[in-house]
C-alpha positions as a Markdown table, in Angstrom:
| # | Residue | x | y | z |
|---|---|---|---|---|
| 1 | Unk | 134.1 | 73.7 | 371.3 |
| 2 | Unk | 136.6 | 75.9 | 373.0 |
| 3 | Unk | 136.7 | 78.2 | 376.1 |
| 4 | Unk | 135.4 | 81.2 | 374.1 |
| 5 | Unk | 132.2 | 79.2 | 373.2 |
| 6 | Unk | 131.6 | 78.5 | 376.9 |
| 7 | Unk | 132.2 | 82.4 | 377.7 |
| 8 | Unk | 129.7 | 83.4 | 375.2 |
| 9 | Unk | 127.1 | 81.1 | 376.5 |
| 10 | Unk | 127.4 | 82.2 | 380.1 |
| 11 | Unk | 127.9 | 85.9 | 379.1 |
| 12 | Unk | 124.5 | 85.6 | 377.4 |
| 13 | Unk | 122.7 | 84.1 | 380.5 |
| 14 | Unk | 124.2 | 86.7 | 382.8 |
| 15 | Unk | 123.3 | 89.5 | 380.4 |
| 16 | Unk | 119.7 | 88.4 | 380.4 |
| 17 | Unk | 119.4 | 88.4 | 384.1 |
| 18 | Unk | 121.1 | 92.0 | 384.3 |
| 19 | Unk | 118.7 | 93.3 | 381.6 |
| 20 | Unk | 115.7 | 92.2 | 383.5 |
| 21 | Unk | 116.9 | 93.7 | 386.7 |
| 22 | Unk | 117.6 | 97.1 | 385.0 |
| 23 | Unk | 114.1 | 97.1 | 383.3 |
| 24 | Unk | 112.5 | 96.5 | 386.9 |
| 25 | Unk | 113.6 | 100.1 | 387.9 |
| 26 | Unk | 111.0 | 101.5 | 385.6 |
| 27 | Unk | 108.0 | 99.7 | 387.1 |
| 28 | Unk | 105.8 | 101.4 | 389.7 |
| 29 | Unk | 102.5 | 99.7 | 389.3 |
| 30 | Unk | 100.9 | 96.3 | 388.4 |
| 31 | Unk | 99.8 | 97.7 | 385.2 |
| 32 | Unk | 103.4 | 98.6 | 384.2 |
| 33 | Unk | 104.5 | 95.1 | 385.1 |
| 34 | Unk | 101.8 | 93.4 | 383.0 |
| 35 | Unk | 101.3 | 96.0 | 380.1 |
| 36 | Unk | 104.4 | 98.0 | 379.8 |
| 37 | Unk | 102.3 | 101.2 | 379.8 |
| 38 | Unk | 100.7 | 100.1 | 376.6 |
| 39 | Unk | 103.6 | 101.8 | 374.7 |
| 40 | Unk | 105.4 | 98.9 | 373.0 |
| 41 | Unk | 105.5 | 99.3 | 369.2 |
| 42 | Unk | 103.7 | 96.7 | 367.1 |
| 43 | Unk | 106.8 | 95.5 | 365.3 |
| 44 | Unk | 108.4 | 94.6 | 368.6 |
| 45 | Unk | 105.2 | 92.7 | 369.7 |
| 46 | Unk | 105.4 | 90.8 | 366.3 |
| 47 | Unk | 109.1 | 89.8 | 366.9 |
| 48 | Unk | 108.1 | 88.9 | 370.5 |
| 49 | Unk | 105.3 | 86.6 | 369.4 |
| 50 | Unk | 107.6 | 84.9 | 366.9 |
| 51 | Unk | 110.3 | 84.5 | 369.6 |
| 52 | Unk | 107.8 | 83.2 | 372.0 |
| 53 | Unk | 106.4 | 80.4 | 369.8 |
| 54 | Unk | 109.9 | 79.4 | 368.6 |
| 55 | Unk | 111.4 | 77.1 | 371.2 |
| 56 | Unk | 114.3 | 74.9 | 371.5 |
| 57 | Unk | 112.0 | 72.2 | 370.1 |
| 58 | Unk | 111.7 | 74.2 | 366.9 |
| 59 | Unk | 115.5 | 75.2 | 366.6 |
| 60 | Unk | 116.9 | 71.7 | 367.0 |
| 61 | Unk | 114.0 | 69.4 | 366.1 |
| 62 | Unk | 112.5 | 71.0 | 362.9 |
| 63 | Unk | 115.8 | 70.5 | 360.8 |
| 64 | Unk | 115.5 | 66.8 | 361.9 |
| 65 | Unk | 112.1 | 66.6 | 360.1 |
| 66 | Unk | 113.7 | 67.3 | 356.7 |
| 67 | Unk | 116.8 | 65.3 | 357.6 |
| 68 | Unk | 114.9 | 62.1 | 358.3 |
| 69 | Unk | 114.5 | 59.2 | 356.0 |
| 70 | Unk | 111.4 | 60.1 | 353.9 |
| 71 | Unk | 111.3 | 63.7 | 355.5 |
| 72 | Unk | 110.4 | 66.6 | 353.5 |
| 73 | Unk | 108.7 | 70.2 | 353.7 |
| 74 | Unk | 105.3 | 68.8 | 354.3 |
| 75 | Unk | 105.5 | 70.1 | 357.8 |
| 76 | Unk | 104.7 | 73.6 | 356.3 |
| 77 | Unk | 101.1 | 72.5 | 355.8 |
| 78 | Unk | 100.7 | 72.9 | 359.5 |
| 79 | Unk | 102.1 | 76.3 | 359.4 |
| 80 | Unk | 99.5 | 77.2 | 356.8 |
| 81 | Unk | 96.9 | 76.4 | 359.5 |
| 82 | Unk | 98.9 | 78.8 | 361.9 |
| 83 | Unk | 98.3 | 81.6 | 359.4 |
| 84 | Unk | 94.6 | 80.8 | 359.1 |
| 85 | Unk | 94.2 | 80.7 | 363.0 |
| 86 | Unk | 95.7 | 84.2 | 363.1 |
| 87 | Unk | 93.3 | 85.7 | 360.8 |
| 88 | Unk | 90.3 | 84.1 | 362.9 |
| 89 | Unk | 91.9 | 85.5 | 366.1 |
| 90 | Unk | 92.3 | 89.1 | 364.4 |
| 91 | Unk | 88.7 | 88.9 | 363.6 |
| 92 | Unk | 86.9 | 87.4 | 366.6 |
| 93 | Unk | 89.2 | 87.6 | 369.7 |
| 94 | Unk | 91.4 | 90.7 | 369.7 |
| 95 | Unk | 88.6 | 93.2 | 369.6 |
| 96 | Unk | 87.2 | 91.7 | 372.7 |
| 97 | Unk | 90.5 | 92.0 | 374.6 |
| 98 | Unk | 90.5 | 95.8 | 374.0 |
| 99 | Unk | 87.0 | 96.5 | 375.6 |
| 100 | Unk | 87.8 | 97.8 | 379.0 |
| 101 | Unk | 91.0 | 97.8 | 380.8 |
| 102 | Unk | 92.3 | 94.1 | 381.0 |
| 103 | Unk | 95.5 | 93.3 | 382.8 |
| 104 | Unk | 95.3 | 89.7 | 381.8 |
| 105 | Unk | 93.2 | 87.5 | 379.5 |
| 106 | Unk | 91.6 | 85.8 | 382.4 |
| 107 | Unk | 89.8 | 88.9 | 383.7 |
| 108 | Unk | 87.6 | 88.6 | 380.7 |
| 109 | Unk | 86.5 | 85.1 | 381.7 |
| 110 | Unk | 85.9 | 86.5 | 385.2 |
| 111 | Unk | 83.6 | 89.2 | 383.7 |
| 112 | Unk | 81.7 | 86.7 | 381.5 |
| 113 | Unk | 81.6 | 83.5 | 383.6 |
| 114 | Unk | 82.7 | 84.3 | 387.2 |
| 115 | Unk | 85.7 | 83.8 | 389.3 |
| 116 | Unk | 85.7 | 80.0 | 389.4 |
| 117 | Unk | 86.0 | 79.7 | 385.6 |
| 118 | Unk | 88.7 | 82.3 | 385.8 |
| 119 | Unk | 90.5 | 80.3 | 388.4 |
| 120 | Unk | 90.1 | 77.0 | 386.4 |
| 121 | Unk | 91.4 | 78.6 | 383.2 |
| 122 | Unk | 94.4 | 80.2 | 384.9 |
| 123 | Unk | 95.3 | 77.0 | 386.8 |
| 124 | Unk | 95.2 | 75.0 | 383.6 |
| 125 | Unk | 97.4 | 77.7 | 381.8 |
| 126 | Unk | 100.1 | 77.4 | 384.7 |
| 127 | Unk | 100.0 | 73.6 | 384.6 |
| 128 | Unk | 100.3 | 73.2 | 380.8 |
| 129 | Unk | 103.0 | 76.0 | 380.6 |
| 130 | Unk | 105.1 | 74.1 | 383.2 |
| 131 | Unk | 104.8 | 70.9 | 381.3 |
| 132 | Unk | 105.8 | 72.6 | 378.0 |
| 133 | Unk | 108.6 | 74.6 | 379.5 |
| 134 | Unk | 109.8 | 71.3 | 381.1 |
| 135 | Unk | 110.3 | 69.8 | 377.7 |
| 136 | Unk | 111.9 | 72.9 | 376.5 |
| 137 | Unk | 114.3 | 73.0 | 379.3 |
| 138 | Unk | 115.2 | 69.5 | 379.0 |
| 139 | Unk | 116.2 | 69.9 | 375.3 |
| 140 | Unk | 118.1 | 73.0 | 376.0 |
| 141 | Unk | 119.9 | 71.2 | 379.0 |
| 142 | Unk | 120.9 | 68.3 | 376.7 |
| 143 | Unk | 122.6 | 70.7 | 374.4 |
| 144 | Unk | 124.4 | 72.4 | 377.3 |
| 145 | Unk | 125.5 | 69.0 | 378.6 |
| 146 | Unk | 126.8 | 68.1 | 375.2 |
| 147 | Unk | 128.8 | 71.3 | 375.3 |
| 148 | Unk | 130.2 | 70.6 | 378.8 |
| 149 | Unk | 131.1 | 67.0 | 378.0 |
| 150 | Unk | 133.2 | 68.2 | 375.0 |
| 151 | Unk | 135.4 | 69.9 | 377.6 |
| 152 | Unk | 135.1 | 67.2 | 380.3 |
| 153 | Unk | 134.6 | 63.9 | 378.6 |
| 154 | Unk | 134.5 | 62.1 | 381.9 |
| 155 | Unk | 131.6 | 64.2 | 383.3 |
| 156 | Unk | 128.4 | 62.5 | 384.2 |
| 157 | Unk | 125.9 | 63.6 | 381.5 |
| 158 | Unk | 122.7 | 63.1 | 383.7 |
| 159 | Unk | 124.2 | 65.2 | 386.5 |
| 160 | Unk | 125.3 | 68.0 | 384.0 |
| 161 | Unk | 121.8 | 67.9 | 382.4 |
| 162 | Unk | 120.1 | 68.4 | 385.8 |
| 163 | Unk | 122.5 | 71.2 | 386.8 |
| 164 | Unk | 121.7 | 72.9 | 383.4 |
| 165 | Unk | 118.1 | 72.8 | 384.0 |
| 166 | Unk | 118.5 | 74.5 | 387.4 |
| 167 | Unk | 120.9 | 77.1 | 386.0 |
| 168 | Unk | 118.6 | 78.2 | 383.0 |
| 169 | Unk | 115.5 | 78.0 | 385.1 |
| 170 | Unk | 116.9 | 80.2 | 387.8 |
| 171 | Unk | 118.1 | 82.7 | 385.2 |
| 172 | Unk | 114.6 | 83.0 | 383.7 |
| 173 | Unk | 112.8 | 83.4 | 387.0 |
| 174 | Unk | 115.1 | 86.1 | 388.1 |
| 175 | Unk | 114.7 | 87.9 | 384.7 |
| 176 | Unk | 110.9 | 87.6 | 384.6 |
| 177 | Unk | 110.4 | 88.4 | 388.3 |
| 178 | Unk | 112.3 | 91.8 | 388.0 |
| 179 | Unk | 111.8 | 92.6 | 384.3 |
| 180 | Unk | 108.0 | 92.5 | 383.7 |
| 181 | Unk | 106.3 | 92.3 | 380.2 |
| 182 | Unk | 108.1 | 95.1 | 378.6 |
| 183 | Unk | 111.5 | 93.7 | 379.4 |
| 184 | Unk | 110.3 | 90.3 | 378.3 |
| 185 | Unk | 109.2 | 91.8 | 374.8 |
| 186 | Unk | 112.4 | 93.8 | 374.2 |
| 187 | Unk | 114.7 | 90.9 | 375.2 |
| 188 | Unk | 112.8 | 88.6 | 372.9 |
| 189 | Unk | 113.3 | 91.1 | 370.0 |
| 190 | Unk | 117.0 | 90.7 | 370.7 |
| 191 | Unk | 116.8 | 86.9 | 371.2 |
| 192 | Unk | 115.0 | 86.5 | 367.9 |
| 193 | Unk | 117.9 | 88.3 | 366.2 |
| 194 | Unk | 120.3 | 86.0 | 368.0 |
| 195 | Unk | 118.8 | 82.7 | 367.1 |
| 196 | Unk | 118.1 | 83.9 | 363.5 |
| 197 | Unk | 121.8 | 84.9 | 363.2 |
| 198 | Unk | 122.8 | 81.6 | 364.8 |
| 199 | Unk | 120.7 | 79.6 | 362.3 |
| 200 | Unk | 122.0 | 81.7 | 359.4 |
| 201 | Unk | 125.7 | 81.2 | 360.7 |
| 202 | Unk | 125.1 | 77.4 | 361.0 |
| 203 | Unk | 123.6 | 77.3 | 357.4 |
| 204 | Unk | 126.5 | 79.0 | 355.9 |
| 205 | Unk | 129.0 | 76.7 | 357.6 |
| 206 | Unk | 127.0 | 73.8 | 356.6 |
| 207 | Unk | 127.1 | 74.8 | 352.9 |
| 208 | Unk | 130.8 | 75.4 | 353.1 |
| 209 | Unk | 131.3 | 72.1 | 354.5 |
| 210 | Unk | 129.5 | 70.2 | 351.9 |
| 211 | Unk | 131.5 | 69.1 | 348.8 |
| 212 | Unk | 129.7 | 71.2 | 346.1 |
| 213 | Unk | 127.9 | 73.4 | 348.5 |
| 214 | Unk | 124.3 | 74.5 | 347.9 |
| 215 | Unk | 124.2 | 72.8 | 344.4 |
| 216 | Unk | 124.9 | 69.4 | 346.0 |
| 217 | Unk | 122.5 | 69.9 | 348.7 |
| 218 | Unk | 119.9 | 71.1 | 346.2 |
| 219 | Unk | 120.4 | 68.0 | 343.9 |
| 220 | Unk | 120.1 | 65.6 | 346.8 |
| 221 | Unk | 117.1 | 67.3 | 348.2 |
| 222 | Unk | 115.5 | 66.9 | 344.7 |
| 223 | Unk | 116.6 | 63.3 | 344.3 |
| 224 | Unk | 115.2 | 62.2 | 347.7 |
| 225 | Unk | 112.0 | 64.4 | 347.4 |
| 226 | Unk | 112.8 | 66.7 | 350.3 |
| 227 | Unk | 111.0 | 69.7 | 348.7 |
| 228 | Unk | 107.6 | 68.0 | 348.6 |
| 229 | Unk | 105.1 | 70.4 | 350.4 |
| 230 | Unk | 101.5 | 69.5 | 349.7 |
| 231 | Unk | 99.7 | 66.2 | 350.2 |
| 232 | Unk | 95.9 | 66.7 | 349.7 |
| 233 | Unk | 95.1 | 63.0 | 350.5 |
| 234 | Unk | 92.4 | 62.3 | 353.2 |
| 235 | Unk | 94.6 | 59.8 | 355.1 |
| 236 | Unk | 94.5 | 59.9 | 358.8 |
| 237 | Unk | 97.7 | 57.5 | 358.9 |
| 238 | Unk | 99.8 | 60.3 | 357.5 |
| 239 | Unk | 101.5 | 62.8 | 359.8 |
| 240 | Unk | 101.0 | 65.8 | 357.7 |
| 241 | Unk | 98.5 | 66.5 | 355.1 |
| 242 | Unk | 97.0 | 69.7 | 353.8 |
| 243 | Unk | 93.8 | 69.4 | 355.3 |
| 244 | Unk | 94.8 | 68.1 | 358.7 |
| 245 | Unk | 97.6 | 70.8 | 358.7 |
| 246 | Unk | 95.1 | 73.6 | 357.9 |
| 247 | Unk | 92.2 | 72.6 | 360.3 |
| 248 | Unk | 94.6 | 71.3 | 363.2 |
| 249 | Unk | 97.0 | 74.2 | 362.8 |
| 250 | Unk | 94.1 | 76.7 | 362.8 |
| 251 | Unk | 92.4 | 75.3 | 366.0 |
| 252 | Unk | 95.9 | 75.0 | 367.7 |
| 253 | Unk | 96.8 | 78.6 | 366.9 |
| 254 | Unk | 93.2 | 79.7 | 368.1 |
| 255 | Unk | 94.1 | 78.2 | 371.5 |
| 256 | Unk | 97.7 | 79.2 | 371.9 |
| 257 | Unk | 97.6 | 82.7 | 370.3 |
| 258 | Unk | 93.9 | 83.4 | 371.0 |
| 259 | Unk | 93.2 | 82.4 | 374.6 |
| 260 | Unk | 96.7 | 81.5 | 376.3 |
| 261 | Unk | 98.1 | 84.2 | 378.5 |
| 262 | Unk | 101.7 | 83.9 | 377.4 |
| 263 | Unk | 100.9 | 85.3 | 374.0 |
| 264 | Unk | 97.6 | 87.3 | 374.5 |
| 265 | Unk | 99.5 | 89.4 | 377.1 |
| 266 | Unk | 101.7 | 90.7 | 374.3 |
| 267 | Unk | 98.7 | 92.1 | 372.4 |
| 268 | Unk | 97.6 | 94.0 | 375.4 |
| 269 | Unk | 101.0 | 95.8 | 375.5 |
| 270 | Unk | 100.0 | 97.8 | 372.4 |
| 271 | Unk | 97.6 | 100.8 | 372.6 |
| 272 | Unk | 94.9 | 99.7 | 370.1 |
| 273 | Unk | 93.3 | 96.5 | 368.5 |
| 274 | Unk | 94.5 | 97.5 | 365.0 |
| 275 | Unk | 98.2 | 97.5 | 366.0 |
| 276 | Unk | 97.8 | 94.1 | 367.8 |
| 277 | Unk | 96.3 | 92.6 | 364.7 |
| 278 | Unk | 99.2 | 93.9 | 362.5 |
| 279 | Unk | 101.6 | 92.4 | 365.0 |
| 280 | Unk | 99.9 | 89.1 | 365.0 |
| 281 | Unk | 99.6 | 88.9 | 361.2 |
| 282 | Unk | 103.1 | 90.0 | 360.6 |
| 283 | Unk | 104.4 | 87.3 | 362.9 |
| 284 | Unk | 102.7 | 84.7 | 360.8 |
| 285 | Unk | 104.7 | 85.8 | 357.9 |
| 286 | Unk | 107.9 | 85.6 | 359.8 |
| 287 | Unk | 107.1 | 82.2 | 361.2 |
| 288 | Unk | 106.6 | 80.8 | 357.8 |
| 289 | Unk | 109.8 | 82.1 | 356.5 |
| 290 | Unk | 111.6 | 80.8 | 359.6 |
| 291 | Unk | 110.2 | 77.3 | 359.2 |
| 292 | Unk | 111.2 | 77.2 | 355.7 |
| 293 | Unk | 114.7 | 78.2 | 356.8 |
| 294 | Unk | 114.9 | 75.5 | 359.5 |
| 295 | Unk | 113.7 | 72.8 | 357.2 |
| 296 | Unk | 116.4 | 73.8 | 354.7 |
| 297 | Unk | 119.0 | 73.4 | 357.4 |
| 298 | Unk | 117.7 | 69.9 | 357.7 |
| 299 | Unk | 118.4 | 69.5 | 353.9 |
| 300 | Unk | 121.9 | 70.8 | 354.4 |
| 301 | Unk | 122.4 | 68.4 | 357.2 |
| 302 | Unk | 121.2 | 65.5 | 355.1 |
| 303 | Unk | 123.6 | 66.6 | 352.4 |
| 304 | Unk | 126.6 | 66.9 | 354.9 |
| 305 | Unk | 126.0 | 63.5 | 356.7 |
| 306 | Unk | 124.9 | 61.7 | 353.6 |
| 307 | Unk | 123.3 | 58.8 | 355.8 |
| 308 | Unk | 122.0 | 57.2 | 352.5 |
| 309 | Unk | 125.5 | 56.1 | 351.7 |
| 310 | Unk | 125.3 | 53.5 | 354.5 |
| 311 | Unk | 124.1 | 50.0 | 353.4 |
| 312 | Unk | 121.6 | 49.9 | 356.3 |
| 313 | Unk | 120.0 | 53.3 | 355.8 |
| 314 | Unk | 116.8 | 52.0 | 354.2 |
| 315 | Unk | 116.1 | 49.5 | 357.0 |
| 316 | Unk | 117.4 | 51.2 | 360.0 |
| 317 | Unk | 115.2 | 51.4 | 363.0 |
| 318 | Unk | 115.6 | 55.2 | 363.4 |
| 319 | Unk | 114.4 | 57.2 | 360.5 |
| 320 | Unk | 117.1 | 59.8 | 361.6 |
| 321 | Unk | 119.9 | 57.2 | 361.2 |
| 322 | Unk | 122.7 | 57.4 | 362.2 |
| 323 | Unk | 121.2 | 59.2 | 365.0 |
| 324 | Unk | 118.7 | 58.0 | 367.5 |
| 325 | Unk | 116.3 | 60.9 | 366.8 |
| 326 | Unk | 115.9 | 64.0 | 364.7 |
| 327 | Unk | 116.6 | 66.3 | 367.6 |
| 328 | Unk | 120.1 | 64.9 | 367.9 |
| 329 | Unk | 121.3 | 65.8 | 364.4 |
| 330 | Unk | 121.6 | 69.6 | 364.6 |
| 331 | Unk | 123.2 | 69.6 | 368.1 |
| 332 | Unk | 125.8 | 67.1 | 366.9 |
| 333 | Unk | 126.9 | 69.3 | 364.1 |
| 334 | Unk | 126.9 | 72.5 | 366.4 |
| 335 | Unk | 129.1 | 70.9 | 369.1 |
| 336 | Unk | 131.5 | 68.9 | 366.7 |
| 337 | Unk | 131.9 | 70.7 | 363.5 |
| 338 | Unk | 131.0 | 74.5 | 364.0 |
| 339 | Unk | 134.0 | 76.8 | 364.2 |
| 340 | Unk | 135.0 | 78.2 | 367.7 |
| 341 | Unk | 133.0 | 81.1 | 368.5 |
| 342 | Unk | 130.3 | 80.4 | 366.1 |
| 343 | Unk | 129.4 | 77.3 | 368.0 |
| 344 | Unk | 128.9 | 79.3 | 371.1 |
| 345 | Unk | 126.8 | 81.7 | 369.2 |
| 346 | Unk | 124.6 | 79.0 | 368.0 |
| 347 | Unk | 124.2 | 77.5 | 371.6 |
| 348 | Unk | 123.3 | 80.8 | 372.8 |
| 349 | Unk | 120.8 | 80.9 | 370.0 |
| 350 | Unk | 119.3 | 77.7 | 371.3 |
| 351 | Unk | 119.1 | 79.2 | 374.8 |
| 352 | Unk | 117.4 | 82.4 | 373.4 |
| 353 | Unk | 114.8 | 80.1 | 371.7 |
| 354 | Unk | 114.3 | 78.3 | 375.1 |
| 355 | Unk | 114.2 | 81.3 | 377.3 |
| 356 | Unk | 111.9 | 83.6 | 375.1 |
| 357 | Unk | 109.4 | 80.9 | 374.8 |
| 358 | Unk | 109.4 | 80.4 | 378.6 |
């Protein structure tokens, strides 16, 4: 990576903070801060939902699923559950959120069950969000530390990782404090475009770096069963099956998208339940396409590194051999093999995925 990559990354962070500060000028009331005057278009809300549920974990870990020994597209069975959960939410949850003037989802709990239940739910939300964001920030900081070490090989990786967590965390806090919900949504629209562009750029570079391009990657994927999607077995020892994915994904989505403040708040920024439903269902289609794309990047990484040519591949302790984990594969390619400028864009895309979800 070159200096221009570092410039792109820090320009992105500074730009996010300035954008949030600029949006803060428009807000006069608490309702403006939380609801954006209920004037946000449904398509922007849909993009915002996708950006919110797409974290750094998605960006750098999902390709590792298809890359791994024995890995394939069966992760998509979980996404089918996400789609079913969205349908349930559209029928049962969203209409309730538009009865009366709600600023947050927890006001509904206050009306139904009282202040103690409201405080309990809100407290659980804050605790769980902090735990989840801690993981996201750590993974993002690992990428930033790898970028910095490429410039300064003698640097202490642990120190750089901690400094990266503080830097990204401060940027998000300032942006959210000043920007409010409307700023969050519009920046997430931009962030979605950034990380999709970054993923496409990485896929193109990967294909161009493989001897034989897409045809070689496709042949290897077929040979090693990477395109397998469905497993209808009733087997609790398997990570992904159709039934566990459909049921588990549905209930997970009912929780995250149906009751969790960080996503329900986006529905409330539209002016009627029908538009919120359209936004939620549209986001499901985008998420499915997005996961297919990230898994295919994993196939391209498999064809690029060709770990199966190593004699110890079949018996290696790590299924992501020669890497220690699946989340190390994509960052390695980004920092070592992406052309200057594009690598900065992809790292900024990783930041976009982390910041939009937080």
